[in-house]
C-alpha positions as CSV (number, residue, x, y, z in Angstrom):
1,M,-15.2,30.8,-87.8
2,L,-15.6,28.2,-90.6
3,I,-11.9,28.7,-91.5
4,M,-10.8,28.0,-87.9
5,I,-13.0,24.8,-87.7
6,K,-11.5,23.6,-90.9
7,H,-8.0,24.4,-89.7
8,N,-8.6,22.3,-86.5
9,N,-10.0,19.3,-88.4
10,I,-7.0,19.4,-90.7
11,Y,-4.7,19.6,-87.6
12,C,-6.3,16.6,-86.0
13,T,-6.2,14.6,-89.1
14,L,-2.5,15.3,-89.5
15,L,-1.9,14.4,-85.9
16,F,-3.7,11.0,-86.2
17,L,-1.6,10.2,-89.3
18,Y,1.6,11.2,-87.5
19,C,0.8,9.1,-84.4
20,S,-0.2,6.1,-86.4
21,L,3.0,6.2,-88.4
22,L,5.3,7.1,-85.5
23,F,4.0,4.8,-82.7
24,D,2.4,2.1,-84.8
25,I,-1.0,2.9,-83.3
26,D,-4.4,2.3,-84.9
27,I,-5.9,5.5,-86.3
28,C,-9.3,4.6,-84.9
29,C,-7.9,4.3,-81.4
30,V,-6.3,7.6,-81.7
31,A,-9.5,9.2,-82.9
32,D,-11.5,7.6,-80.1
33,L,-9.0,8.8,-77.4
34,C,-9.1,12.4,-78.8
35,V,-12.9,12.3,-78.6
36,I,-12.9,10.8,-75.1
37,D,-10.0,12.7,-73.6
38,R,-8.5,15.4,-75.8
39,Q,-5.8,16.3,-73.4
40,L,-4.2,12.8,-73.5
41,C,-4.4,12.2,-77.2
42,Q,-1.0,13.9,-77.7
43,D,0.7,11.7,-75.0
44,E,2.6,8.7,-76.3
45,N,2.1,6.5,-73.1
46,S,-1.6,7.4,-72.9
47,L,-2.1,6.5,-76.6
48,L,-0.4,3.1,-76.1
49,S,-2.3,2.4,-72.9
50,F,-5.6,3.3,-74.6
51,E,-4.8,1.0,-77.5
52,A,-4.1,-1.8,-74.9
53,I,-7.5,-1.0,-73.2
54,C,-9.2,-1.3,-76.6
55,S,-7.5,-4.6,-77.2
56,I,-8.6,-5.9,-73.8
57,H,-12.2,-4.8,-74.5
58,E,-12.1,-6.4,-77.9
59,L,-10.8,-9.6,-76.3
60,M,-13.7,-9.7,-73.8
61,D,-16.4,-8.6,-76.3
62,D,-17.1,-12.0,-78.0
63,D,-20.2,-10.8,-80.0
64,A,-18.4,-7.6,-81.1
65,D,-21.4,-5.5,-80.3
66,G,-19.3,-2.7,-78.7
67,S,-20.0,-3.6,-75.1
68,V,-19.1,-6.3,-72.6
69,D,-22.1,-7.8,-70.8
70,T,-22.1,-9.9,-67.6
71,T,-22.2,-13.2,-69.5
72,E,-19.1,-12.3,-71.5
73,T,-17.3,-11.1,-68.4
74,D,-18.1,-14.4,-66.6
75,E,-16.9,-16.4,-69.5
76,F,-13.7,-14.4,-69.8
77,L,-13.0,-14.8,-66.0
78,R,-13.4,-18.6,-66.2
79,E,-11.7,-19.3,-69.4
80,D,-8.9,-16.7,-69.8
81,L,-8.2,-15.8,-66.2
82,M,-9.1,-19.2,-64.8
83,Y,-11.1,-18.0,-61.8
84,H,-13.2,-20.8,-60.3
85,D,-15.4,-18.4,-58.2
86,P,-15.6,-15.1,-60.3
87,K,-18.4,-13.5,-58.3
88,A,-16.3,-11.0,-56.4
89,K,-14.3,-10.0,-59.5
90,H,-17.6,-9.9,-61.5
91,S,-19.2,-7.4,-59.1
92,S,-16.1,-5.2,-58.9
93,F,-15.9,-5.0,-62.7
94,H,-19.5,-4.3,-63.6
95,R,-20.8,-2.7,-60.4
96,A,-24.2,-1.2,-61.4
97,D,-23.4,-1.1,-65.2
98,L,-24.4,-4.3,-67.0
99,H,-22.8,-3.3,-70.3
100,I,-19.2,-2.0,-70.3
101,S,-18.0,0.0,-73.3
102,V,-14.5,1.2,-74.2
103,D,-15.3,4.6,-72.7
104,D,-16.4,3.0,-69.5
105,M,-13.4,0.7,-69.3
106,W,-11.0,3.7,-69.9
107,A,-12.8,5.8,-67.3
108,A,-12.6,3.0,-64.8
109,W,-8.9,2.6,-65.5
110,K,-8.2,6.3,-65.0
111,S,-10.1,6.3,-61.7
112,S,-8.2,3.3,-60.5
113,T,-5.5,3.7,-57.9
114,V,-3.2,1.6,-60.0
115,Y,-3.3,4.3,-62.7
116,N,-1.4,6.7,-60.3
117,W,1.2,4.1,-59.2
118,T,4.8,5.3,-59.1
119,V,7.8,3.4,-60.4
120,Q,8.5,2.1,-56.9
121,Q,5.0,0.8,-56.4
122,V,5.1,-1.0,-59.7
123,E,8.5,-2.5,-58.7
124,D,7.0,-3.6,-55.3
125,W,4.0,-5.2,-57.2
126,L,6.5,-7.0,-59.4
127,L,8.4,-8.3,-56.4
128,I,5.5,-9.2,-54.1
129,S,2.5,-10.1,-56.3
130,V,4.1,-11.2,-59.6
131,E,7.1,-12.7,-57.8
132,L,9.5,-12.0,-60.6
133,P,12.2,-10.0,-58.8
134,Q,14.8,-10.6,-61.6
135,Y,13.1,-8.0,-63.8
136,A,12.9,-5.3,-61.2
137,E,16.1,-3.6,-62.5
138,T,14.7,-3.5,-66.1
139,F,11.4,-2.0,-64.9
140,R,13.3,0.6,-62.9
141,K,15.6,1.4,-65.9
142,H,12.7,2.1,-68.3
143,Q,10.7,4.0,-65.6
144,L,7.5,1.9,-66.0
145,D,4.8,3.4,-63.8
146,G,1.1,2.6,-63.3
147,K,0.0,4.3,-66.6
148,A,2.1,1.7,-68.6
149,L,0.6,-1.4,-67.0
150,P,-2.2,-1.9,-69.6
151,R,0.5,-2.4,-72.2
152,L,1.7,-5.4,-70.1
153,A,-1.8,-6.8,-69.9
154,V,-1.9,-7.6,-73.7
155,K,0.4,-9.7,-75.8
156,N,3.2,-7.3,-76.8
157,T,6.3,-9.1,-77.9
158,T,8.2,-5.9,-78.6
159,L,7.7,-4.6,-75.0
160,T,8.2,-7.9,-73.1
161,V,11.0,-9.5,-75.1
162,L,12.9,-6.6,-76.7
163,V,12.5,-3.9,-74.1
164,L,12.0,-5.8,-70.8
165,K,14.1,-8.8,-71.8
166,V,11.4,-11.3,-70.5
167,L,12.6,-14.3,-72.6
168,E,10.8,-17.1,-70.8
169,R,7.3,-17.7,-72.0
170,S,5.9,-18.7,-68.6
171,H,7.2,-15.5,-67.1
172,A,5.7,-13.4,-69.9
173,Q,2.3,-15.1,-69.5
174,K,2.4,-14.7,-65.8
175,L,3.3,-11.0,-66.1
176,Q,0.4,-10.5,-68.6
177,L,-2.2,-12.2,-66.4
178,K,-1.2,-10.3,-63.3
179,A,-1.2,-7.0,-65.2
180,L,-4.6,-7.8,-66.7
181,D,-6.0,-8.6,-63.3
182,I,-4.9,-5.2,-61.7
183,V,-6.0,-3.2,-64.8
184,L,-9.5,-4.7,-64.7
185,F,-10.1,-5.2,-61.0
186,G,-7.8,-2.8,-59.2
187,P,-4.8,-3.4,-56.9
188,P,-4.4,-6.9,-55.4
189,P,-5.4,-7.5,-51.8
190,A,-2.7,-7.0,-49.3
191,R,-0.8,-10.2,-48.5
192,H,-0.4,-11.4,-45.0
193,S,3.0,-10.4,-43.8
194,L,4.8,-12.9,-41.7
195,C,6.3,-10.1,-39.6
196,K,2.9,-8.6,-39.0
197,D,1.4,-12.0,-38.1
198,L,4.3,-12.5,-35.7
199,V,3.8,-9.1,-34.1
200,L,0.1,-9.8,-33.8
201,G,0.7,-13.2,-32.2
202,V,3.2,-11.7,-29.8
203,S,0.7,-8.9,-29.0
204,V,-2.1,-11.5,-28.3
205,L,0.2,-13.5,-26.1
206,M,1.3,-10.4,-24.2
207,A,-2.4,-9.5,-23.8
208,L,-3.2,-12.9,-22.5
209,A,-0.2,-12.9,-20.2
210,G,-1.3,-9.4,-18.9
211,C,-4.8,-10.7,-18.3
212,W,-3.4,-13.7,-16.4
213,F,-1.0,-11.5,-14.4
214,A,-3.9,-9.1,-13.6
215,Y,-6.0,-12.1,-12.5
216,V,-3.3,-13.6,-10.4
217,Q,-2.5,-10.2,-8.8
218,T,-6.2,-9.6,-8.1
219,R,-6.5,-13.0,-6.5
220,K,-3.4,-12.4,-4.5
221,S,-4.7,-9.1,-3.5
222,R,-8.0,-10.7,-2.3
223,D,-6.0,-13.3,-0.3
224,D,-3.8,-10.6,1.2
225,L,-6.9,-8.5,2.1
226,G,-8.5,-11.6,3.7
227,R,-5.3,-12.2,5.7
228,L,-5.3,-8.5,6.6
229,V,-8.9,-8.7,7.8
230,K,-7.9,-11.7,9.9
231,D,-5.0,-9.9,11.4
232,L,-7.2,-7.0,12.2
233,E,-9.6,-9.3,13.9
234,G,-6.7,-10.7,15.9
235,L,-5.6,-7.2,16.8
236,Q,-9.1,-6.4,17.9
237,R,-9.2,-9.5,20.1
238,A,-5.8,-8.5,21.6
239,E,-7.2,-5.0,22.2
240,Q,-10.3,-6.5,23.8
241,S,-8.2,-8.7,26.1
242,L,-6.3,-5.6,27.2
243,L,-9.6,-3.8,27.9
244,D,-10.8,-6.9,29.8
245,L,-7.6,-6.7,31.9
246,Q,-8.3,-3.1,32.5
247,E,-11.8,-3.9,33.8
248,K,-10.3,-6.6,36.0
249,L,-7.8,-4.0,37.3
250,Q,-10.7,-1.7,38.1
251,K,-12.5,-4.4,39.9
252,A,-9.4,-5.2,41.9
253,Q,-9.0,-1.6,42.8
254,E,-12.6,-1.5,44.1
255,E,-11.9,-4.7,46.1
256,Q,-8.7,-3.0,47.4
257,R,-10.7,0.0,48.6
258,C,-13.2,-2.3,50.3
259,V,-10.4,-4.2,52.0
260,Q,-8.8,-1.0,53.1
261,V,-12.0,0.0,54.7
262,E,-12.3,-3.4,56.4
263,K,-8.7,-3.1,57.5
264,V,-9.3,0.3,59.2
265,K,-12.3,-1.3,61.0
266,V,-10.2,-4.3,62.1
267,E,-7.4,-2.0,63.3
268,E,-10.0,0.0,65.3
269,E,-11.4,-3.1,66.8
270,L,-7.9,-4.3,67.7
271,R,-7.1,-1.0,69.3
272,S,-10.4,-1.1,71.2
273,E,-9.6,-4.7,72.3
274,I,-6.1,-3.7,73.4
275,D,-7.6,-0.7,75.3
276,S,-10.2,-2.9,77.0
277,A,-7.5,-5.5,77.9
278,K,-5.4,-2.7,79.4
279,Q,-8.3,-1.4,81.3
280,E,-9.1,-4.9,82.6
281,A,-5.5,-5.5,83.6
282,Q,-5.5,-2.2,85.4
283,R,-8.7,-3.1,87.2
284,L,-7.4,-6.5,88.2
285,R,-4.2,-4.9,89.4
286,E,-6.1,-2.5,91.5
287,L,-8.2,-5.3,92.9
288,R,-5.1,-7.3,93.6
289,R,-3.7,-4.4,95.5
290,G,-6.8,-3.8,97.5
291,T,-7.3,-7.4,98.5
292,G,-5.5,-8.7,101.4
293,N,-6.5,-12.2,100.9
294,E,-3.8,-14.3,99.1
295,R,-6.3,-16.5,97.6
296,S,-8.2,-13.8,95.9
297,R,-4.9,-12.3,94.7
298,Q,-4.0,-15.6,93.2
299,K,-7.4,-15.9,91.5
300,Y,-6.9,-12.5,89.9
301,A,-3.5,-13.5,88.8
302,E,-4.8,-16.6,87.2
303,E,-7.4,-14.7,85.3
304,D,-4.8,-12.2,84.2
305,L,-2.6,-15.1,83.0
306,D,-5.5,-16.7,81.1
307,Q,-6.2,-13.5,79.2
308,V,-2.5,-13.1,78.4
309,R,-2.3,-16.7,77.2
310,T,-5.3,-16.2,75.0
311,A,-3.7,-13.1,73.4
312,L,-0.4,-14.8,72.9
313,R,-2.0,-17.9,71.3
314,K,-3.9,-15.7,69.0
315,A,-0.8,-13.8,68.0
316,E,1.1,-17.1,67.5
317,R,-1.6,-18.4,65.2
318,E,-1.4,-15.3,63.1
319,L,2.4,-15.3,63.0
320,E,2.8,-19.0,62.1
321,S,2.9,-18.2,58.4
322,R,5.6,-15.6,58.7
323,A,9.3,-15.7,59.5
324,H,10.6,-13.9,62.5
325,W,12.9,-11.8,60.3
326,A,11.8,-8.1,60.1
327,P,13.1,-6.2,57.0
328,P,14.6,-2.8,57.6
329,E,12.4,0.2,57.0
330,S,14.8,1.8,54.4
331,L,14.2,-1.2,52.2
332,Q,10.6,-0.1,51.7
333,K,11.6,3.2,50.2
334,W,14.1,1.6,47.8
335,L,11.5,-0.9,46.7
336,Q,8.9,1.8,46.2
337,L,11.5,3.8,44.1
338,T,12.2,0.7,42.1
339,H,8.5,0.2,41.5
340,E,8.1,3.8,40.3
341,V,11.0,3.5,37.9
342,E,9.6,0.3,36.5
343,V,6.2,2.0,36.0
344,Q,7.9,4.8,34.0
345,Y,9.4,2.3,31.6
346,Y,6.2,0.4,31.4
347,N,4.3,3.5,30.5
348,I,6.8,4.3,27.7
349,K,6.4,0.8,26.3
350,K,2.6,1.0,26.6
351,Q,2.5,4.3,24.7
352,S,4.7,2.8,22.0
353,A,2.3,-0.1,21.6
354,E,-0.7,2.3,21.4
355,K,1.0,4.3,18.8
356,Q,1.7,1.2,16.7
357,L,-1.9,0.2,17.1
358,L,-3.1,3.6,15.9
359,Q,-0.8,3.5,12.9
360,A,-2.1,0.0,12.0
361,R,-5.7,1.2,12.2
362,E,-5.0,4.2,10.0
363,G,-3.3,2.0,7.4
364,A,-6.2,-0.4,7.4
365,E,-8.7,2.5,7.0
366,K,-6.6,3.8,4.0
367,I,-6.7,0.3,2.4
368,K,-10.4,0.1,2.8
369,K,-10.9,3.5,1.2
370,K,-8.7,2.5,-1.7
371,R,-10.7,-0.7,-2.3
372,S,-13.9,1.3,-2.6
373,S,-12.5,3.3,-5.6
374,L,-12.7,2.3,-9.2
375,F,-9.2,0.9,-9.7
376,G,-8.5,0.5,-5.9
377,T,-8.2,-3.3,-5.9
378,F,-5.7,-3.3,-8.8
379,H,-3.7,-0.4,-7.3
380,V,-3.5,-2.2,-3.9
381,A,-2.4,-5.4,-5.5
382,H,0.5,-3.7,-7.3
383,S,1.6,-1.6,-4.4
384,S,3.5,-2.4,-1.2
385,S,1.0,-0.7,1.1
386,L,-0.8,-4.0,1.8
387,D,2.4,-5.6,3.1
388,D,3.3,-2.6,5.1
389,V,-0.1,-2.5,6.8
390,D,0.1,-6.3,7.4
391,H,3.5,-5.8,9.0
392,K,2.2,-2.9,11.1
393,I,-0.7,-5.0,12.3
394,L,1.5,-7.9,13.3
395,S,3.9,-5.5,15.1
396,A,1.1,-3.8,17.0
397,K,-0.5,-7.2,17.9
398,Q,2.9,-8.4,19.3
399,A,3.5,-5.1,21.1
400,L,0.0,-5.3,22.7
401,A,0.6,-8.9,23.8
402,E,4.0,-8.0,25.3
403,V,2.4,-5.0,27.2
404,T,-0.4,-7.2,28.5
405,A,2.1,-9.9,29.6
406,A,4.3,-7.4,31.2
407,L,1.4,-5.8,33.1
408,R,0.3,-9.1,34.5
409,E,3.8,-10.2,35.5
410,K,4.5,-6.8,37.1
411,L,1.3,-6.9,39.2
412,H,1.9,-10.5,40.3
413,R,5.5,-9.8,41.2
414,W,4.9,-6.7,43.3
415,Q,2.0,-8.4,45.1
416,Q,4.3,-11.2,46.0
417,L,6.9,-8.7,47.2
418,E,4.3,-6.9,49.3
419,C,3.3,-10.3,50.9
420,L,6.9,-11.3,51.6
421,T,8.1,-7.9,53.0
422,G,4.8,-6.7,54.6
423,F,5.5,-3.3,53.1
424,C,3.1,-1.2,51.0
425,L,5.0,-0.8,47.8
426,V,2.5,0.0,45.1
427,N,0.9,2.9,47.0
428,N,3.7,5.3,47.6
429,P,4.2,9.1,47.8
430,G,5.6,9.3,44.3
431,L,9.0,9.4,42.5
432,G,9.9,13.0,43.6
433,A,9.1,12.4,47.3
434,L,11.0,9.1,47.3
435,A,14.0,10.7,45.7
436,A,13.9,13.5,48.3
437,A,13.6,10.9,51.2
438,L,16.5,9.0,49.9
439,N,18.6,12.1,49.2
440,L,18.7,11.4,45.4
441,D,18.8,14.0,42.7
442,P,15.7,13.6,40.4
443,S,17.9,14.2,37.3
444,F,20.0,11.3,38.5
445,L,17.1,9.0,37.6
446,G,17.2,10.1,34.0
447,L,13.4,9.9,33.5
448,R,10.8,12.3,32.5
449,P,7.1,12.1,33.0
450,P,5.3,10.6,30.0
451,T,3.3,13.0,27.8
452,P,-0.4,12.3,27.8
453,Q,-1.7,11.1,24.5
454,H,-5.3,10.6,23.5
455,L,-4.9,7.2,22.1
456,L,-7.0,4.0,22.2
457,L,-6.9,3.3,25.9
458,S,-8.0,5.7,28.7
459,D,-5.5,7.5,30.8
460,D,-6.8,5.8,33.9
461,L,-4.8,2.7,33.0
462,D,-1.5,4.7,33.7
463,D,-2.3,5.0,37.4
464,M,-4.5,1.9,37.8
465,D,-1.7,-0.6,37.5
466,E,0.2,1.3,40.2
467,D,-2.6,1.4,42.7
468,I,-3.7,-2.2,42.4
469,M,-3.4,-4.2,45.7
470,S,-4.7,-7.7,46.0
471,P,-6.6,-8.9,49.1
472,G,-3.5,-11.0,49.9
473,T,-1.4,-7.8,50.1
474,L,-3.8,-6.4,52.7
475,Q,-3.7,-9.6,54.7
476,C,0.1,-9.5,54.7
477,K,-0.1,-5.9,55.9
478,S,-2.5,-6.9,58.7
479,I,-0.2,-9.6,59.8
480,T,2.8,-7.2,59.7
481,S,0.9,-4.8,62.1
482,I,0.1,-7.7,64.4
483,L,3.7,-8.8,64.3
484,H,4.8,-5.3,65.2
485,F,2.4,-5.2,68.1
486,S,3.4,-8.7,69.4
487,S,7.1,-7.9,69.1
488,H,6.6,-5.1,71.6
489,P,4.0,-6.3,74.1
490,Q,3.0,-3.9,76.8
491,T,3.1,-6.0,79.9
492,P,1.0,-4.5,82.7
493,P,3.1,-2.9,85.4
494,G,3.8,-5.3,88.1
495,F,3.2,-8.3,86.1
496,P,6.1,-10.8,86.5
497,Q,7.9,-11.9,83.3
498,L,8.5,-15.3,84.8
499,Q,4.9,-16.0,85.1
500,L,4.5,-15.3,81.3
501,N,7.1,-17.8,80.4
502,N,5.6,-20.4,82.6
503,S,2.2,-19.7,81.1
504,K,3.6,-20.4,77.6
505,K,5.0,-23.7,78.8
506,T,1.7,-24.7,80.4
């Protein structure tokens, strides 16, 4: 065992002498490195780097006590490295250890990320941080990596001038200071890249533009939704007006029924009056026959003439507002057929309007449901559904207005036709019966009955607009019946026509 120990000591001694003679390295530094890190004491680059670390430590250790305290570090940073505010560098160098020895400095250097830098990273540091790109090719040629940087941190004329060809003194000093900075305090902070700043600025601008666009779209969506609500209110008002018109039609139908009842009563009264007049004329005729006295016969004749005059005057007063032209009866059936065909087309148009109204309501309900969701407002603002629903609402509103106007115009027109012709046109036996009466083929009309749909309005509206008859229509029918009666007067038998004409003149 003793022989082996002696053999190792002799081997180390010979190694120290060989390294000191071959690499021009201090024997003490080689011995210290072999004590600290025996694996690296045989590496040329490690020996040179350790010698550079020892030189840096000796440069910082002013009192030569073997350790660098905080005061010496602060003085070195201010005087040699010319840092005006060395607090950050001071804390990163000492950390929790107030006295830094050579062993501590070597251990800190080995644990630094700069120690493991590659040749490319050293070249990037030379280009970006040192700003000496003209020496990049020389660094690449000699394969200088992170382990060789401590040799650049000390004054080494052989390396800088002869090997690296750094001839300018200012360049050599700058390279030394930069190398000393990264050896003691680690890699330099990353510089602000103009490209990165540009990308960041563009990103911020795009984010602001996106926020502004989202705000504008949200505001536009709110305005569109407000306009949609207004359109829905207008559509509801149009629907309400159509319902009001339906109620008016129902009231008119009730009035029509009442007028029909009164008409039947008036016709019965007229028939009873006619019957009583006939009976009275018969009685007077019998009295005239049974009376031999000429005076009494003349008296009865005058009474008969007075009654006839009264009836004629009454008929003339009722017929003053009408022309003496009587339309043919076949015209009634053709007008009734025309009315039924128009009703068929009106029902188709009304069903189309109701369908548009239902679609608009469904679209509005979908929009309301989407708004209640988390991203509903943003989704509605960027979709075309809002414009589609708005268009559907306007179309349904216009269709309802057209249907309402068409219904009013149709009722008024057919009421006027009934008054002018004296025919009952709205109430008729139906399209099939009229086609049969006029000898028409139902398929010739090219119409089919509308399919019932459970839409917004009740189905009673389909027949209501056909059955409506105004009181004026009934009055026209009453006048027509009176005209028909007066055009064929039943003159009592034996009553001279000449006396009637004379009575009109008187």
